[in-house]
C-alpha positions as YAML, in Angstrom:
chain: A
units: angstrom
residues:
- id: 1
  name: MET
  ca: [0.00, 0.00, 0.00]
- id: 2
  name: ASN
  ca: [2.82, 2.40, 0.84]
- id: 3
  name: ARG
  ca: [4.54, 1.61, -2.47]
- id: 4
  name: ARG
  ca: [1.38, 2.50, -4.34]
- id: 5
  name: ARG
  ca: [1.11, 5.81, -2.48]
- id: 6
  name: ASP
  ca: [4.71, 6.61, -3.38]
- id: 7
  name: ASN
  ca: [4.02, 5.88, -7.04]
- id: 8
  name: ARG
  ca: [1.08, 8.27, -6.86]
- id: 9
  name: LYS
  ca: [3.39, 11.13, -5.86]
- id: 10
  name: ALA
  ca: [5.50, 10.63, -8.97]
- id: 11
  name: PHE
  ca: [2.35, 10.12, -11.04]
- id: 12
  name: TYR
  ca: [0.77, 13.41, -9.95]
- id: 13
  name: PHE
  ca: [4.04, 15.26, -10.39]
- id: 14
  name: THR
  ca: [4.44, 14.02, -13.97]
- id: 15
  name: ILE
  ca: [0.83, 14.86, -14.81]
- id: 16
  name: VAL
  ca: [1.18, 18.42, -13.51]
- id: 17
  name: ALA
  ca: [4.54, 18.82, -15.29]
- id: 18
  name: ALA
  ca: [3.01, 17.64, -18.58]
- id: 19
  name: MET
  ca: [0.10, 20.07, -18.15]
- id: 20
  name: VAL
  ca: [2.54, 22.93, -17.57]
- id: 21
  name: MET
  ca: [4.58, 21.86, -20.61]
- id: 22
  name: ALA
  ca: [1.38, 22.00, -22.68]
- id: 23
  name: ILE
  ca: [0.47, 25.57, -21.76]
- id: 24
  name: ILE
  ca: [3.80, 27.39, -21.68]
- id: 25
  name: PRO
  ca: [4.22, 29.84, -24.56]
- id: 26
  name: LEU
  ca: [7.06, 28.95, -26.91]
- id: 27
  name: PRO
  ca: [8.77, 30.57, -29.91]
- id: 28
  name: GLY
  ca: [7.64, 29.38, -33.33]
- id: 29
  name: LEU
  ca: [10.49, 26.98, -34.08]
- id: 30
  name: VAL
  ca: [10.34, 25.31, -30.67]
- id: 31
  name: GLN
  ca: [6.54, 25.12, -30.87]
- id: 32
  name: ALA
  ca: [6.83, 23.35, -34.23]
- id: 33
  name: ILE
  ca: [8.89, 20.50, -32.75]
- id: 34
  name: TRP
  ca: [7.41, 20.43, -29.20]
- id: 35
  name: PRO
  ca: [6.28, 16.86, -28.47]
- id: 36
  name: PHE
  ca: [2.93, 15.90, -26.97]
- id: 37
  name: TRP
  ca: [4.21, 15.59, -23.39]
- id: 38
  name: MET
  ca: [0.90, 14.46, -21.93]
- id: 39
  name: GLY
  ca: [0.79, 11.68, -24.49]
- id: 40
  name: LEU
  ca: [4.28, 10.55, -23.49]
- id: 41
  name: VAL
  ca: [3.29, 10.61, -19.81]
- id: 42
  name: VAL
  ca: [0.14, 8.58, -20.50]
- id: 43
  name: ILE
  ca: [2.16, 6.06, -22.50]
- id: 44
  name: TYR
  ca: [4.72, 5.73, -19.70]
- id: 45
  name: TRP
  ca: [2.21, 5.22, -16.88]
- id: 46
  name: ALA
  ca: [-0.01, 2.89, -18.90]
- id: 47
  name: LEU
  ca: [3.07, 0.83, -19.70]
- id: 48
  name: GLU
  ca: [4.78, 0.84, -16.31]
- id: 49
  name: TYR
  ca: [1.96, 1.10, -13.78]
- id: 50
  name: PRO
  ca: [-1.40, 0.40, -15.44]
- id: 51
  name: GLN
  ca: [-3.23, 0.41, -12.08]
- id: 52
  name: LEU
  ca: [-2.89, 4.19, -12.08]
- id: 53
  name: MET
  ca: [-3.68, 4.89, -15.74]
- id: 54
  name: SER
  ca: [-7.18, 3.96, -16.83]
- id: 55
  name: LEU
  ca: [-9.19, 5.01, -19.85]
- id: 56
  name: GLY
  ca: [-11.45, 7.13, -17.65]
- id: 57
  name: LEU
  ca: [-8.48, 8.94, -16.15]
- id: 58
  name: ALA
  ca: [-6.99, 9.50, -19.61]
- id: 59
  name: PHE
  ca: [-10.32, 10.98, -20.70]
- id: 60
  name: ALA
  ca: [-10.47, 13.27, -17.64]
- id: 61
  name: LEU
  ca: [-6.88, 14.40, -18.17]
- id: 62
  name: GLY
  ca: [-7.71, 15.13, -21.79]
- id: 63
  name: LEU
  ca: [-10.70, 17.26, -20.79]
- id: 64
  name: VAL
  ca: [-8.54, 19.24, -18.36]
- id: 65
  name: LEU
  ca: [-5.97, 19.71, -21.11]
- id: 66
  name: ASP
  ca: [-8.75, 20.87, -23.46]
- id: 67
  name: PHE
  ca: [-9.76, 23.54, -20.97]
- id: 68
  name: LEU
  ca: [-6.17, 24.62, -20.29]
- id: 69
  name: THR
  ca: [-5.25, 24.92, -23.96]
- id: 70
  name: VAL
  ca: [-8.65, 26.33, -24.99]
- id: 71
  name: SER
  ca: [-9.01, 23.76, -27.74]
- id: 72
  name: LEU
  ca: [-11.97, 21.88, -29.15]
- id: 73
  name: LEU
  ca: [-13.69, 20.13, -26.24]
- id: 74
  name: GLY
  ca: [-12.87, 16.44, -26.36]
- id: 75
  name: LEU
  ca: [-9.91, 16.78, -28.73]
- id: 76
  name: HIS
  ca: [-7.20, 15.86, -26.22]
- id: 77
  name: ALA
  ca: [-9.58, 13.53, -24.40]
- id: 78
  name: LEU
  ca: [-10.05, 11.41, -27.52]
- id: 79
  name: ARG
  ca: [-6.33, 11.44, -28.28]
- id: 80
  name: LEU
  ca: [-5.33, 10.36, -24.78]
- id: 81
  name: VAL
  ca: [-8.01, 7.67, -24.54]
- id: 82
  name: ILE
  ca: [-6.85, 6.12, -27.80]
- id: 83
  name: LEU
  ca: [-3.20, 6.26, -26.68]
- id: 84
  name: ALA
  ca: [-4.03, 4.72, -23.30]
- id: 85
  name: TYR
  ca: [-6.20, 2.04, -24.89]
- id: 86
  name: LEU
  ca: [-3.51, 0.98, -27.36]
- id: 87
  name: VAL
  ca: [-0.80, 0.83, -24.70]
- id: 88
  name: LEU
  ca: [-3.00, -1.01, -22.19]
- id: 89
  name: ARG
  ca: [-4.19, -3.43, -24.88]
- id: 90
  name: PHE
  ca: [-0.70, -4.32, -26.07]
- id: 91
  name: ARG
  ca: [1.13, -3.81, -22.77]
- id: 92
  name: ALA
  ca: [2.11, -7.47, -22.39]
- id: 93
  name: ARG
  ca: [3.90, -7.37, -25.74]
- id: 94
  name: LEU
  ca: [5.41, -3.91, -25.37]
- id: 95
  name: ARG
  ca: [7.01, -4.72, -22.02]
- id: 96
  name: PHE
  ca: [9.27, -7.34, -23.61]
- id: 97
  name: PHE
  ca: [10.50, -5.16, -26.48]
- id: 98
  name: PRO
  ca: [14.14, -4.08, -26.41]
- id: 99
  name: PRO
  ca: [14.55, -0.31, -25.89]
- id: 100
  name: TRP
  ca: [15.06, 0.53, -29.56]
- id: 101
  name: GLN
  ca: [11.95, -1.42, -30.56]
- id: 102
  name: LEU
  ca: [9.91, 0.18, -27.77]
- id: 103
  name: GLY
  ca: [11.08, 3.57, -29.05]
- id: 104
  name: LEU
  ca: [9.83, 2.68, -32.52]
- id: 105
  name: SER
  ca: [6.53, 1.53, -31.04]
- id: 106
  name: VAL
  ca: [6.16, 4.84, -29.20]
- id: 107
  name: LEU
  ca: [6.94, 6.64, -32.46]
- id: 108
  name: ALA
  ca: [4.18, 4.64, -34.15]
- id: 109
  name: LEU
  ca: [1.77, 5.55, -31.32]
- id: 110
  name: LEU
  ca: [2.65, 9.23, -31.65]
- id: 111
  name: VAL
  ca: [2.27, 9.15, -35.45]
- id: 112
  name: ASN
  ca: [-1.12, 7.49, -34.93]
- id: 113
  name: ASP
  ca: [-1.97, 10.33, -32.54]
- id: 114
  name: ARG
  ca: [-1.03, 12.91, -35.18]
- id: 115
  name: ILE
  ca: [-3.21, 11.08, -37.73]
- id: 116
  name: ILE
  ca: [-6.16, 11.28, -35.32]
- id: 117
  name: LEU
  ca: [-5.48, 14.99, -34.79]
- id: 118
  name: LEU
  ca: [-5.27, 15.49, -38.56]
- id: 119
  name: TRP
  ca: [-8.59, 13.69, -39.00]
- id: 120
  name: ILE
  ca: [-10.31, 15.81, -36.35]
- id: 121
  name: ASN
  ca: [-8.88, 19.01, -37.83]
- id: 122
  name: SER
  ca: [-10.14, 18.00, -41.28]
- id: 123
  name: LEU
  ca: [-13.61, 17.41, -39.84]
- id: 124
  name: VAL
  ca: [-13.55, 20.94, -38.42]
- id: 125
  name: GLY
  ca: [-12.58, 22.26, -41.86]
- id: 126
  name: GLU
  ca: [-8.97, 23.27, -41.31]
- id: 127
  name: PRO
  ca: [-6.62, 23.03, -44.32]
- id: 128
  name: LEU
  ca: [-3.94, 20.36, -44.54]
- id: 129
  name: PRO
  ca: [-0.90, 21.26, -42.44]
- id: 130
  name: PRO
  ca: [2.65, 21.49, -43.78]
- id: 131
  name: LEU
  ca: [5.11, 18.63, -43.60]
- id: 132
  name: SER
  ca: [6.51, 20.01, -40.33]
- id: 133
  name: TYR
  ca: [3.25, 18.84, -38.73]
- id: 134
  name: TRP
  ca: [4.85, 15.42, -38.20]
- id: 135
  name: LEU
  ca: [7.94, 16.74, -36.36]
- id: 136
  name: PRO
  ca: [6.45, 16.57, -32.82]
- id: 137
  name: ALA
  ca: [5.81, 12.84, -33.26]
- id: 138
  name: ILE
  ca: [9.34, 12.24, -34.51]
- id: 139
  name: VAL
  ca: [10.88, 14.30, -31.70]
- id: 140
  name: GLY
  ca: [8.70, 12.49, -29.15]
- id: 141
  name: GLY
  ca: [9.85, 9.14, -30.50]
- id: 142
  name: LEU
  ca: [13.48, 10.23, -30.34]
- id: 143
  name: LEU
  ca: [13.07, 11.55, -26.79]
- id: 144
  name: TRP
  ca: [11.32, 8.42, -25.55]
- id: 145
  name: GLY
  ca: [14.51, 6.71, -24.31]
- id: 146
  name: PRO
  ca: [15.76, 9.59, -22.12]
- id: 147
  name: PHE
  ca: [12.20, 10.42, -21.08]
- id: 148
  name: PHE
  ca: [11.59, 6.82, -19.99]
- id: 149
  name: ILE
  ca: [14.81, 6.74, -17.97]
- id: 150
  name: LEU
  ca: [13.99, 10.09, -16.34]
- id: 151
  name: LEU
  ca: [10.50, 9.00, -15.28]
- id: 152
  name: ASP
  ca: [11.79, 5.62, -14.13]
- id: 153
  name: ARG
  ca: [14.35, 7.31, -11.89]
- id: 154
  name: LEU
  ca: [11.74, 9.75, -10.61]
- id: 155
  name: ARG
  ca: [9.45, 6.85, -9.75]
- id: 156
  name: SER
  ca: [12.28, 4.98, -8.02]
- id: 157
  name: ALA
  ca: [13.29, 8.09, -6.07]
- id: 158
  name: SER
  ca: [9.71, 8.66, -4.89]
- id: 159
  name: ARG
  ca: [9.70, 5.12, -3.51]
- id: 160
  name: GLY
  ca: [13.03, 5.67, -1.80]
- id: 161
  name: VAL
  ca: [14.83, 3.17, -4.05]
- id: 162
  name: THR
  ca: [18.17, 4.24, -5.48]
- id: 163
  name: PRO
  ca: [18.50, 3.35, -9.17]
...
């Protein structure tokens, strides 16, 4: 029980950090390559500690993110639910992938997320984005390894375990 409570501290910290990363104003070039941090956090927690990350929680986090970013209501909620579902569904397989293959799988999940966002934007009537639209997914896939290690160490430190 105490271990679960310790994991919750790291969980809440990463959620708040991802929310802050989503709302901070950035210059144009950085904004163009800024990864979907909340998506990476949802992928990590669904993969490493699925008892904390459920579809309902992913939906609620997405709604909060919709309000914080003043975007179409349900946009982030749908994206995060689909990400969480895919990771939770294939968790048993993903856990045994070597790091490079897991990084490619995360890249595929993030590209899928961008396709969903593209679909929703086309339903709203927005024009097709430029090729740089895919950069956040690529950067997120490239950052997955260091991001995973960082969150793993944070989770271990919150439990009092030295890595």
